[in-house]
C-alpha positions as CSV (number, residue, x, y, z in Angstrom):
1,M,45.9,-9.2,-0.2
2,P,42.3,-7.9,-0.6
3,K,40.7,-8.0,-4.0
4,V,40.4,-4.7,-5.6
5,G,36.9,-3.4,-5.9
6,M,35.4,-5.8,-3.3
7,E,34.7,-3.1,-0.7
8,P,31.7,-1.6,-2.4
9,L,30.3,-5.0,-3.1
10,R,30.8,-6.2,0.5
11,R,29.3,-2.9,1.9
12,K,26.2,-3.4,-0.3
13,A,26.0,-7.1,0.8
14,L,26.1,-6.0,4.4
15,I,23.4,-3.4,3.9
16,D,21.2,-6.0,2.1
17,A,21.8,-8.5,4.9
18,T,20.9,-5.8,7.4
19,I,17.6,-5.2,5.7
20,S,17.0,-8.9,5.5
21,A,17.8,-9.5,9.2
22,I,15.7,-6.6,10.3
23,G,12.8,-7.7,8.1
24,E,12.9,-11.2,9.5
25,R,13.3,-10.1,13.1
26,G,11.0,-7.1,12.8
27,S,13.3,-4.9,14.9
28,L,16.8,-3.5,15.0
29,D,17.7,-6.2,17.6
30,V,20.1,-7.9,15.3
31,T,23.8,-8.6,15.8
32,M,26.8,-7.7,13.6
33,S,27.6,-11.4,13.6
34,E,24.2,-12.3,12.3
35,I,24.4,-9.6,9.6
36,A,27.9,-10.6,8.6
37,G,26.9,-14.3,8.4
38,R,24.0,-13.4,6.0
39,A,26.4,-11.3,3.9
40,G,28.9,-14.1,3.8
41,V,31.7,-12.1,5.5
42,S,33.3,-12.2,8.9
43,S,32.2,-10.1,11.8
44,A,35.6,-8.5,11.8
45,L,35.2,-7.4,8.2
46,A,31.8,-6.0,8.9
47,H,33.3,-4.0,11.8
48,H,36.1,-2.9,9.6
49,Y,33.7,-1.4,7.0
50,F,31.2,0.1,9.3
51,G,32.6,0.2,12.8
52,A,29.8,-0.3,15.4
53,K,26.4,-1.7,14.5
54,D,24.8,1.7,14.9
55,E,27.0,2.9,11.9
56,L,25.8,0.0,9.8
57,L,22.2,0.7,10.7
58,F,22.7,4.4,9.8
59,A,24.3,3.4,6.5
60,T,21.4,1.1,5.8
61,M,18.8,3.8,6.4
62,R,20.8,6.2,4.2
63,Y,20.9,3.6,1.5
64,I,17.1,3.0,1.6
65,L,16.6,6.8,1.4
66,A,19.1,7.2,-1.4
67,E,17.3,4.5,-3.4
68,L,13.9,6.1,-2.8
69,T,15.4,9.5,-3.9
70,I,16.8,8.0,-7.1
71,D,13.5,6.4,-7.9
72,M,11.6,9.6,-7.1
73,R,13.7,11.8,-9.3
74,R,13.3,9.4,-12.2
75,A,9.5,9.3,-11.7
76,L,9.2,13.1,-11.4
77,Q,11.2,13.7,-14.5
78,S,8.7,11.8,-16.6
79,A,5.6,13.5,-15.0
80,T,4.1,16.1,-17.4
81,S,1.5,17.7,-15.2
82,P,1.1,18.7,-11.6
83,R,-1.4,15.8,-11.0
84,E,1.0,13.3,-12.6
85,R,3.7,14.6,-10.2
86,V,1.5,13.8,-7.2
87,S,0.7,10.4,-8.6
88,A,4.4,9.7,-9.3
89,V,5.3,10.4,-5.7
90,V,2.6,8.1,-4.5
91,A,3.5,5.3,-6.9
92,V,7.2,5.5,-6.0
93,N,6.5,5.1,-2.3
94,F,4.6,1.9,-3.1
95,S,7.0,0.6,-5.8
96,D,8.1,-3.1,-5.8
97,I,11.4,-2.1,-4.2
98,Q,10.0,0.1,-1.5
99,F,6.9,-1.8,-0.5
100,Q,8.5,-5.3,-0.1
101,A,8.1,-6.9,3.3
102,E,11.8,-6.6,4.4
103,T,12.0,-2.9,3.5
104,I,8.7,-2.1,5.2
105,A,9.9,-3.9,8.4
106,A,13.2,-1.9,8.2
107,W,11.3,1.4,7.9
108,L,9.1,0.6,10.9
109,A,12.1,-0.5,13.0
110,F,13.9,2.7,12.1
111,Y,10.9,4.8,13.1
112,V,10.9,3.1,16.4
113,D,14.6,3.4,17.0
114,A,14.6,7.1,16.0
115,Q,13.0,7.8,19.3
116,K,16.4,6.9,20.9
117,S,18.8,7.8,18.1
118,S,19.3,11.4,17.1
119,A,21.1,10.3,13.9
120,L,18.2,8.2,12.7
121,R,15.7,10.9,13.8
122,R,17.6,13.4,11.5
123,L,17.4,11.0,8.6
124,L,13.7,10.4,9.1
125,K,13.2,14.2,9.2
126,V,15.0,14.5,5.9
127,Y,12.7,11.8,4.5
128,A,9.6,13.6,5.8
129,R,10.8,17.0,4.3
130,R,11.5,15.4,0.9
131,L,8.2,13.6,0.8
132,H,6.3,16.8,1.7
133,S,8.4,18.8,-0.9
134,N,7.8,16.3,-3.6
135,L,4.1,16.2,-3.0
136,M,4.0,20.0,-2.9
137,S,5.7,20.2,-6.3
138,G,2.5,18.9,-7.8
139,L,-0.2,20.0,-5.4
140,T,0.7,23.7,-5.6
141,G,-0.1,23.5,-9.3
142,I,-3.6,22.4,-8.4
143,L,-4.5,23.9,-5.0
144,S,-3.7,27.1,-3.1
145,R,-0.5,26.9,-1.0
146,T,-2.5,26.4,2.3
147,E,-4.7,23.7,0.7
148,A,-1.7,22.0,-0.9
149,D,0.1,21.9,2.4
150,R,-2.8,20.2,4.1
151,A,-3.2,17.7,1.3
152,A,0.5,17.0,1.3
153,E,0.4,16.3,5.1
154,A,-2.6,14.1,4.8
155,T,-1.1,12.2,1.9
156,A,2.2,11.7,3.7
157,A,0.3,10.5,6.8
158,M,-1.6,8.0,4.6
159,I,1.6,6.7,3.1
160,D,3.3,6.2,6.5
161,G,0.1,4.7,7.9
162,L,-0.2,2.2,5.2
163,Y,3.4,1.2,5.8
164,I,2.7,0.7,9.5
165,R,-0.5,-1.3,8.8
166,R,1.3,-3.5,6.2
167,A,4.2,-4.1,8.6
168,L,1.7,-5.2,11.3
169,K,0.2,-7.5,8.6
170,D,-3.1,-5.9,9.2
171,G,-3.2,-3.5,6.3
172,V,-3.6,-3.5,2.6
173,P,-2.4,-6.7,0.9
174,N,-0.4,-5.1,-1.9
175,A,1.0,-2.0,-3.4
176,A,-1.8,-1.6,-6.0
177,T,-4.4,-1.5,-3.2
178,A,-2.3,1.0,-1.2
179,I,-1.9,3.3,-4.3
180,A,-5.7,3.0,-5.0
181,L,-6.5,4.1,-1.4
182,V,-4.3,7.2,-1.6
183,E,-5.4,8.1,-5.1
184,D,-9.1,7.9,-3.9
185,Y,-8.3,10.4,-1.2
186,L,-6.5,12.6,-3.7
187,E,-9.4,12.5,-6.2
188,T,-11.8,13.5,-3.4
189,K,-9.5,16.3,-2.2
190,L,-8.7,17.7,-5.6
191,G,-12.2,17.3,-7.2
192,G,-12.4,19.1,-10.5
193,R,-9.4,21.3,-9.9
194,Q,-6.8,19.1,-11.6
195,K,-5.0,21.7,-13.8
196,Q,-2.9,20.3,-16.6
């Protein structure tokens, strides 16, 4: 008889194992058997919880996005000015949880696979809309709507670009450097127009 309450723990273990396997391999070319082994469960149990590997990959991407959303909400709630909101968005995207090697590799692999998977493409569009909206929540308090939109697009592109460069091990060495680069751009863009 299965232990009560084990399913959520095993699902989480499988998602963590998926992130780890993708991070190590650098692609979504991982097997359910490999993931299950990392999670300490059988392949049959992994299939029972998630069905096909594509469903596990989709659940993993949703999990990463959900964690990012939770962290973002928390950070935005403590921001007291439009400028602090923008900085909070930047900081969360480069937090210790989000900017770790395995998660970065998973993001990059998901971006690549989204070219073939409409489900992953939809999730990445949700992420892009949320990032833009979160940036706009602060930038529209400082810039005109048109200027804010352009600054949000450029900031989002920098965030995504720094992830790609880091995944290729050719980019910034750590989160603090990444944040400083984006903040330098924002300081230049916003100039003296930082309303409180």
